[in-house]
Structure formats: C-alpha cells, structure tokens
C-alpha positions as CSV (number, residue, x, y, z in Angstrom):
1,X,-1.8,-8.4,50.8
2,X,0.9,-10.4,49.1
3,X,3.6,-8.4,47.7
4,X,5.1,-9.2,44.3
5,X,9.0,-9.7,44.9
6,X,11.1,-7.2,42.6
7,X,13.2,-8.8,39.7
8,X,16.7,-8.9,40.7
9,X,19.3,-7.4,38.1
10,X,21.2,-11.0,37.9
11,X,17.8,-12.4,36.8
12,X,17.7,-10.3,33.9
13,X,19.3,-12.7,31.4
14,X,16.1,-15.1,32.1
15,X,13.9,-12.6,30.2
16,X,16.1,-13.0,27.1
17,X,15.0,-16.3,25.9
18,X,17.1,-17.9,23.2
19,X,14.0,-18.7,20.9
20,X,13.4,-15.0,20.8
21,X,16.6,-14.6,18.7
22,X,14.9,-15.5,15.7
23,X,12.2,-13.4,16.1
24,X,14.8,-10.5,16.5
25,X,16.3,-11.5,13.1
26,X,13.1,-11.7,11.4
27,X,12.0,-8.1,12.3
28,X,15.6,-6.9,11.0
29,X,14.9,-8.5,7.8
30,X,11.2,-6.8,7.4
31,X,12.6,-3.4,8.3
32,X,15.5,-3.6,5.8
33,X,14.4,-2.3,2.3
34,X,17.4,-3.9,0.8
35,X,16.6,-7.4,2.5
36,X,12.9,-6.8,1.3
37,X,14.0,-6.9,-2.3
38,X,16.7,-9.0,-2.8
39,X,16.9,-13.0,-2.2
40,X,18.1,-14.4,0.9
41,X,20.5,-17.6,0.6
42,X,21.9,-19.9,2.9
43,X,25.3,-18.8,4.5
44,X,27.6,-20.8,6.9
45,X,30.5,-19.1,9.0
46,X,32.7,-19.9,6.4
47,X,31.1,-18.2,3.7
48,X,29.3,-19.4,0.4
49,X,30.2,-19.8,-3.1
50,X,27.8,-18.7,-5.6
51,X,28.0,-20.2,-9.4
52,X,27.1,-17.3,-12.0
53,X,27.0,-17.8,-15.9
54,X,29.7,-16.2,-17.9
55,X,28.5,-17.2,-21.2
56,X,25.5,-18.9,-22.3
57,X,25.0,-21.8,-24.8
58,X,23.3,-21.2,-28.2
59,X,21.6,-23.1,-30.7
60,X,21.2,-23.3,-34.4
61,X,18.9,-24.7,-37.1
62,X,20.3,-28.0,-38.7
63,X,19.0,-29.8,-41.7
64,X,17.5,-33.4,-41.3
65,X,20.4,-35.8,-40.5
66,X,22.9,-32.8,-40.5
67,X,25.6,-32.1,-38.0
68,X,24.7,-30.5,-35.0
69,X,26.3,-27.4,-33.8
70,X,28.0,-27.8,-30.6
71,X,28.2,-25.1,-28.1
72,X,29.5,-24.3,-24.7
73,X,28.5,-22.5,-21.5
74,X,30.9,-20.9,-18.8
75,X,30.2,-21.0,-15.2
76,X,32.3,-19.2,-12.6
77,X,32.1,-18.8,-8.9
78,X,32.0,-15.8,-6.3
79,X,32.2,-16.0,-2.8
80,X,30.0,-14.4,0.0
81,X,31.6,-14.2,3.4
82,X,29.9,-13.2,6.5
83,X,30.6,-10.1,8.5
84,X,29.7,-9.2,11.9
85,X,27.5,-6.4,13.1
86,X,27.0,-5.5,16.6
87,X,25.0,-3.0,19.1
88,X,24.9,-2.4,22.9
89,X,22.1,-0.8,24.6
90,X,22.3,0.2,28.1
91,X,19.6,1.1,30.5
92,X,19.4,1.4,34.4
93,X,18.8,-1.6,36.3
94,X,15.9,0.4,38.1
95,X,14.2,0.3,34.6
96,X,14.8,-3.3,34.3
97,X,13.6,-4.4,37.8
98,X,10.4,-2.4,37.0
99,X,9.5,-3.7,34.0
100,X,11.8,-6.4,32.4
101,X,9.7,-8.1,29.9
102,X,8.7,-4.6,28.3
103,X,12.4,-3.7,28.0
104,X,13.1,-6.8,26.2
105,X,10.5,-5.5,23.5
106,X,11.9,-2.2,23.4
107,X,15.5,-3.7,23.1
108,X,14.2,-5.9,20.2
109,X,12.8,-2.9,18.3
110,X,15.7,-0.8,18.7
111,X,18.4,-3.7,17.8
112,X,16.2,-4.3,14.6
113,X,16.0,-0.8,13.6
114,X,19.8,-0.4,14.0
115,X,20.7,-3.3,12.3
116,X,18.3,-2.7,9.3
117,X,19.8,1.0,9.2
118,X,23.5,-0.3,9.1
119,X,22.6,-2.9,6.6
120,X,20.9,-0.8,4.1
121,X,23.6,2.0,4.4
122,X,26.4,-0.4,3.6
123,X,24.5,-2.1,0.8
124,X,23.0,1.1,-0.8
125,X,25.7,3.6,0.0
126,X,28.8,1.9,0.8
127,X,28.8,3.5,4.3
128,X,31.1,1.8,6.6
129,X,30.7,-1.2,4.5
130,X,32.8,-4.3,5.3
131,X,31.7,-6.0,1.9
132,X,34.4,-4.6,-0.2
133,X,35.1,-2.0,-2.5
134,X,32.2,-1.3,-5.2
135,X,30.0,-4.0,-3.8
136,X,26.9,-1.6,-3.1
137,X,24.1,-0.1,-5.3
138,X,25.5,3.2,-5.4
139,X,28.4,2.3,-7.5
140,X,26.1,2.1,-10.7
141,X,26.7,4.8,-13.2
142,X,23.1,5.2,-14.3
143,X,21.1,8.1,-12.9
144,X,17.8,9.8,-13.5
145,X,17.0,12.9,-12.0
146,X,13.2,13.2,-11.0
147,X,11.4,16.6,-12.0
148,X,13.1,16.8,-15.4
149,X,10.4,16.3,-17.6
150,X,7.6,18.5,-18.0
151,X,4.1,17.7,-16.9
152,X,3.1,17.8,-20.7
153,X,5.6,15.2,-21.4
154,X,4.6,12.9,-18.6
155,X,6.2,14.4,-15.6
156,X,7.6,12.1,-12.9
157,X,5.9,9.0,-15.1
158,X,8.3,9.9,-17.7
159,X,11.1,10.3,-15.5
160,X,10.7,7.0,-14.2
161,X,10.1,5.1,-17.5
162,X,13.3,6.9,-18.4
163,X,15.0,5.0,-15.7
164,X,13.2,1.9,-17.1
165,X,14.7,3.0,-20.6
166,X,18.2,3.3,-19.4
167,X,18.2,-0.4,-18.0
168,X,16.3,-2.0,-20.9
169,X,18.5,-0.5,-23.3
170,X,21.5,-1.9,-21.7
171,X,19.8,-5.5,-21.6
172,X,18.8,-5.1,-17.9
173,X,15.5,-5.6,-16.2
174,X,13.7,-3.6,-13.7
175,X,12.1,-5.9,-10.7
176,X,11.7,-3.3,-8.2
177,X,12.0,-0.2,-6.4
178,X,13.4,1.5,-3.2
179,X,12.8,5.0,-2.3
180,X,13.6,7.1,0.9
181,X,10.5,8.6,2.7
182,X,11.0,12.2,1.2
183,X,10.2,10.9,-2.1
184,X,6.6,9.7,-1.3
185,X,4.8,13.0,-1.5
186,X,6.3,13.1,-5.1
187,X,5.2,9.9,-6.0
188,X,1.6,10.0,-4.3
189,X,0.9,13.0,-6.8
190,X,2.4,11.3,-9.8
191,X,-0.1,10.0,-12.7
192,X,0.5,8.2,-15.7
193,X,-0.4,9.7,-19.3
194,X,-4.1,8.4,-18.7
195,X,-4.4,10.3,-15.6
196,X,-4.2,7.2,-13.3
197,X,-2.1,7.1,-10.0
198,X,1.4,5.8,-10.3
199,X,1.7,4.3,-7.1
200,X,-1.0,1.8,-6.2
201,X,-1.7,-0.7,-3.8
202,X,0.2,1.4,-1.0
203,X,0.3,-0.4,2.4
204,X,-0.9,2.6,5.0
205,X,0.0,1.4,8.3
206,X,2.1,2.2,11.2
207,X,5.2,0.3,10.3
208,X,8.7,0.5,9.7
209,X,8.5,-0.1,6.2
210,X,5.6,0.5,3.7
211,X,5.0,0.0,0.0
212,X,3.0,-1.1,-2.8
213,X,3.5,-1.2,-6.9
214,X,5.0,1.5,-8.9
215,X,5.0,0.6,-12.9
216,X,3.8,-2.9,-12.0
217,X,6.7,-3.6,-9.9
218,X,7.2,-3.7,-6.1
219,X,8.3,-0.6,-4.3
220,X,9.3,0.2,-0.8
221,X,9.8,3.3,1.4
222,X,12.3,3.3,3.9
223,X,14.1,6.1,6.2
224,X,17.6,6.8,5.1
225,X,17.7,5.3,1.8
226,X,18.4,8.8,0.3
227,X,21.6,10.7,0.5
228,X,22.9,14.2,1.3
229,X,23.9,14.4,-2.5
230,X,20.2,14.2,-3.6
231,X,19.8,10.5,-4.1
232,X,16.1,9.6,-3.4
233,X,15.8,6.3,-4.5
234,X,16.9,3.2,-6.5
235,X,15.3,0.9,-9.3
236,X,16.8,-2.3,-10.9
237,X,17.2,-5.9,-10.9
238,X,17.3,-6.9,-7.3
239,X,17.7,-10.6,-8.3
240,X,21.5,-9.4,-9.2
241,X,22.0,-8.9,-5.5
242,X,22.0,-11.7,-2.4
243,X,22.3,-11.5,1.3
244,X,22.8,-13.9,4.0
245,X,22.9,-14.4,7.8
246,X,24.8,-16.9,9.9
247,X,21.7,-18.0,12.3
248,X,20.1,-15.2,14.5
249,X,21.3,-12.7,16.9
250,X,23.5,-13.8,19.6
251,X,23.5,-11.6,22.8
252,X,24.9,-11.4,26.3
253,X,24.2,-9.3,29.3
254,X,26.5,-7.6,32.0
255,X,26.3,-5.7,34.8
256,X,30.0,-5.4,35.6
257,X,31.6,-4.6,32.6
258,X,32.7,-1.1,31.4
259,X,31.3,0.5,28.2
260,X,31.8,3.6,26.0
261,X,29.1,6.2,26.3
262,X,29.5,9.4,24.5
263,X,33.0,9.0,24.1
264,X,34.0,8.0,27.9
265,X,34.2,4.9,29.7
266,X,31.6,4.2,32.1
267,X,31.3,1.5,34.9
268,X,28.1,-0.4,34.8
269,X,28.5,-1.7,38.2
270,X,29.2,2.1,39.5
271,X,26.3,3.6,37.9
272,X,23.8,0.6,38.3
273,X,23.5,0.1,34.8
274,X,22.5,-3.2,32.8
275,X,24.1,-3.5,29.2
276,X,22.8,-6.1,26.7
277,X,25.4,-6.7,23.3
278,X,23.7,-8.2,20.5
279,X,25.7,-9.7,17.4
280,X,24.7,-11.1,14.3
281,X,26.8,-12.0,10.9
282,X,25.4,-10.8,7.5
283,X,26.9,-11.7,3.9
284,X,26.2,-9.2,0.8
285,X,27.1,-9.4,-2.9
286,X,25.6,-7.5,-5.6
287,X,26.8,-9.1,-9.1
288,X,26.1,-6.3,-11.4
289,X,25.9,-2.8,-10.2
290,X,25.1,-1.4,-13.7
291,X,21.7,-3.5,-13.3
292,X,20.6,-0.8,-11.0
293,X,19.8,3.2,-11.6
294,X,19.7,5.7,-9.1
295,X,16.8,8.5,-8.7
296,X,17.9,11.9,-7.9
297,X,15.9,14.8,-6.9
298,X,17.6,18.3,-6.8
299,X,14.8,19.3,-4.4
300,X,15.2,16.8,-1.9
C-alpha cells in the first residue's frame, strides 16, 4: 500500500496561500458589529482626508427680477490614519503535519474573531484604542436605561423610543442598533403598544454575528459589545462613523523565533512549535459622538 509522505514543517507556509488573505479580512468584517453598521472607505498607507460640511448654504424667496440672495457653505477636512493590529498563534508542529489544511481554517477563524473583538472594543469603548482620545462611541453623553418604563407605559418599547427621542430632539438620526448578546432575551420578549414583537426578521443561525430589525432599523448582536458598567447596546446614526483598511491581512510563519507565551519567552525550535503572525492596518473615525446613545441595563 502506498504511503502518503508527512508534511514537513518547512512546507507549512505553502498552505497559507496569498489569495486567502482577502478571505480572512472579509470574515473579520462580517464578525465586527461596528464594521457591519458603518461605511468602509478607501484607505492608503498614508491615511485618507475626509471632507465634511461645517455650514450649509441657505435659499430664500425672491421677487421676479429681484436680487438673488448670496450664500456660502463651509467644508473642512479630517484625516483618518491607519493603525496596525496584530496577533500570533502558536501550535505544535505535529498538529500542523497531521492536518495543515484544517489548521489554516482554524487559524483564519481565530484571527478573524480576535481582530473583530479588538476593533469593536476600541471603537465602541476606547479600550486600548490607537485612534485618539474621544474617538469612540462610548464618548457620547446620551444614555437610556432599559427597564425604567413600566409595562403599562410601554416597557422596553418606551425605553427604546426614548433613545430615539434623545437623538431626534438633538437633530440627530437613528439608523441602526448594536447590542450585546445579553440584551437578546430582553428584546425577544419586548412588544410594541399593539402587542407586536419589537425585534423582527432575526437570523437564527450558528454565526458569530446575528441580527434583524428593531423599530424598522437594522440591529446586530455580538459578544463584548456591552461593558461591566452596565452598557448593553448602542443606537445612533452610524453614517457618522467610517472605517477603512489597508489591503488584507499579511502573515509570516516561523519555527525558529522566540515568542512570549503566558509571560515567558519560549523557543519555537526547542519546543517543536510553529508560530504564525498576522497583521492588518485599520483606520477609524467617528465624526460626531453625540449622534449615538448608550443603552444600559442595571440588571445586566
């Protein structure tokens, strides 16, 4: 019987095809609740200048042959710069030799999830953010606590409508919602004043990011959207924030380097390990944090 030769550790890089990098990136975007709600813009290695309106032109009624009023609009520029995110995954060479193709799939999923969690934590909460002070959704001063309205007054429906009111009273819009998984049971049980479910068209499937519509706006659930301080979600005008990426994910493989594992330096060569390092560059900017409202829950 013919035998299949074992895959050598030195051949491992051949299983990480360059064309797979784009697949990694797309999966990271699908798993990030922030990237799912906001617009992606082109981003180069030197950043991108984004024009924004500082004042709008106005119009006025005039009589026939009368002088037309003159007006002007103001435009300025903001710069969004790419910041690097990276991760290293380590596995034994024996595992790689046994099933290198499957390891690549596992690695892709792990990196996609790690990048998504880090990106959402930085852009929502400012956790270890490289994007600058105040450039995250939590910086808004608007907040609504779920569970404050009595059932007779509308319950959760009234609370969410209160979040909408905070925005529209400030001349802002509500284009979508982002919730932590802990909020799903509350929203599943919520109904409007006519007894109809609030959360509809939910996608019930085994995926990292599920969603539907809430008050006729797109809504997504994801882990780690909430905080220990009781925040369970956000609503707002997600067109007021943008993100970009410089290409896909770059990577390199090593069996000779030394890596830090559990706070200690470990030699890959001495321990027969394989390490894969993945890196990507993301940019992020929120134009107006007051276009968002935090949803809190004292019970969560």
